[in-house]
N, C-alpha and C positions, 0 to 999 in steps of 0.2 A: 480449597478454592474451586469455584465453579468455572466451567469452560464455556464461554459464549462471546459473541460480538457485542460490544458496548457502544451505544450511540454517542461517543465522544465527539468533539467538534470536528476533527479530521474526517471521521467516518460519516458524519452528517453532510459535510461538504462534498465528499466523494459520492455519496448516494445521490445527492441532488444533481451533480454533474452527470452521473450515469443516466439518470432519468431524462435529463435534457438531451443527451445524445440519442437515446433510444426513441424519444418522442419528437424529435426534430421534424420540421416541415420538409417536404420534398424539395430537393435542390440545395438544402443547407449543408455546410460542411459537417463531417461526422467523425473527425479525429479528436483525440483527447491526449493530454499529457498529465501524468502523475509523477511528481518528483519531490525530493526532499532528502535531508540527511538521514543516516542510519539511526535506528533506535527510536524512531518516532511512531512506529506502529504501521508503517506503510505495507510491509509484506503481509501481515495478518489481515489488514483491511482489504487489500487487493485480492487475496485468496478468497475471502468472503464474497467480494463482488463478482469474481469470476464464477464461483460456484452458484451464486444466486441467479446469474444471467446465462448459465450454461455456455460460458465463454470458451474460446479456443486460446490456449496459453502456449506460447513458445518463448524460449530464452535465447537471446543472442550471445555469441561468444566473440572473443577477439579474432577468431579465425573464420567467422561467418562470411559466406559469399552469397550472392543472389541465388545460386543453385542450391546451396545447403539450406538457406532460409526457406526456400520454396519446398524443398523435400521435407523439412521439419513440419511446416504448416500442413502439407498434404498428408503426412503420416498422422497428425492429430485429427485430421478430418476423415481418416480411414479411406484415403484414396490410394489407388494403385499407382506405382511410379509411371511417369510419362517420359517419352524419349527426349523431349526438349523443354526448355524453360517456358517458352510460349505456350505449349500445350499444358504444362503444369499450372501456369497462371490461369488459363481458361478453365481448367477443372476446379481449381480453388475458388475462383469467382463464382462459378455455377453452384458449387456446394454451399458457399456462404450465402449467396442470394436465396437459395432454396430454404435454408434453415434459419436465416436471420441471426445467426450466432455472431456476437462481437469477437474481434480478434485482439488479443492482448500480447504485446511484445515487451518482454522484460529485458533488463540490461541494455536498453536502447542507446545508451551512451556509445556502445560499440558501432552503432549504425549511422549516426547523424552526420559524421564527417565523410561518409563514403557515398558519393553521388549515385552509384548503381543501386545500392541498397535503399536509398531514399526513394528513387524512382520506382523500385519494385513495390514498396509499400504504398506509394501514391497510386500506382496502377490498381492494386487490389482494392484500395479504398474507393477510387473513382468508379470502378466497374461493378463491384459487389454491392456498393451503397450500404454496407453495414458499418457500425462503429469500429474504428481501428485505434486502439489506445496504446500509447507508448509509456513505458515505466522506466524511470531513470533516477540517478542521483542528483543532489543539489548541483546546480551549474549547467545542467543539460539545457535548460530553457534559453540560455544565452547562445548556445551552439545552434539550437533550432531556429532562433530568430534570424540567423544568418542564412537559413535555407528557405527561400521564398516558396519553394514547392510545398513545404510543410506548413509554414507559418499561416498562410491563407486558408489552410484546411483544418487547423486546430481550433475548435470552437470552445473547448473546455480545458482550462489550465488549473490543475489542482496541486498546490504546493502544501506539503505536510508541514505543520507548524509545531513548535514545542507544546507539550501538554500544559494546560492551564490548571489552576487549583480546582476549578469546577470539574475538569476532566478526571482528576485523581479522585475527587469525591464520587463521581459517577462510577468509576471503576470499583471503588470500595462497595458501593451500594449493590452493584450487579454481581461482583465476583466473590467478595469476602463472605465467609459463613459465620463471621462474628461481627458485632457492631464496633466501629472504630470512630472515636470522637474526632471532632473537627480540628482540634489543636494538633493532634498526632498526624492527621492527614496533611495539615499545613507544613509540619516539619518534614514529612516524607516528600511532599512536592518540592520544597526548597532543596532537599538533598538530591533530587533527581535531575535538577537543572533542565527540566522539560522532557526527559527521556521517558517515553511510554513503556519501554522495555524494563527500565529500572523501577518504574512505578509498580508494575505487576510483580516483579521480584520482591520489592519491599513489602507490598501487601501480603504476599505469601509468607514472609518471615514474621510479620506482625500477627497474622492469623495463627501461625504455628505456635508463637509464644503464648497467645491467649488460650489456645486449646490445651497446651501443656500445663497451664495453670488452672484449667477448668473454668476460664472466664468466658462469658458470653459477650462481654463488652470490654474494650481495652482503650485506655487513654494515655495521654502524654506522661502522666505520673507513673504509669506502669512500664514505661520504656526507659531502661537505665540510661542516665546521661552519658553521652559519648559513645553509645553502642551503635555500631554500623548497621544501617538498614539492609546492606547488601554484602556480598562477598567481594574480595579483591580490594582495589584501591578506591572504591567509591567514597565520596565525602562523608564525614561523620557529623552528627549533630553535636555542637559544642556543649560542654558541661556547664550547668548553671553556676553563676558565681555564688560563693558561700555567703 
């Protein structure tokens, strides 16, 4: 299997939202929200986006406070510790404004119910004028909508959706080192129930089977009926009726 970012539908929407934030007109809000269920490829896509834009990445914890959040951001920006939160915010804002680097805050679910943390992020966004992107699980958007300080500043809302059949086809084209026919890809997509993670795992197993048999192309007829595409308790393709 090859290792690369594939322009599936979620990645394409994420890229478009990123460009909109970076190229926004002066005075326009510059916050973004990336959210969705686990297994949909969010982590991989966000990692790619951060790398591409030389972003500043921090991860919130259940124990995060305004002071600890500011220290973490400062450390990622190679800033020396400051004696107060006010001075730390000023240093962070100056460095972000100078570099233009966007700020990404993962596990933002831990932050949105805590007013002091929301205000801290709002201050950084307003003063540095660089994109500030929150990353969270499904449901975080409902919590954010209750926070007017954030809602009015979030210009891009990107919800990761289950993988489509075309997404699985694109993954196969870009990642698999053997040709996989459409019927087998359709069966794989059905078995994944939209999980991008399972789609990649399934493709790797399909490719491994083809290579073990010396095949450059593999189809549904080459995949034994009832064989699991994955490990564990993932769903199986039902056997054909006799």
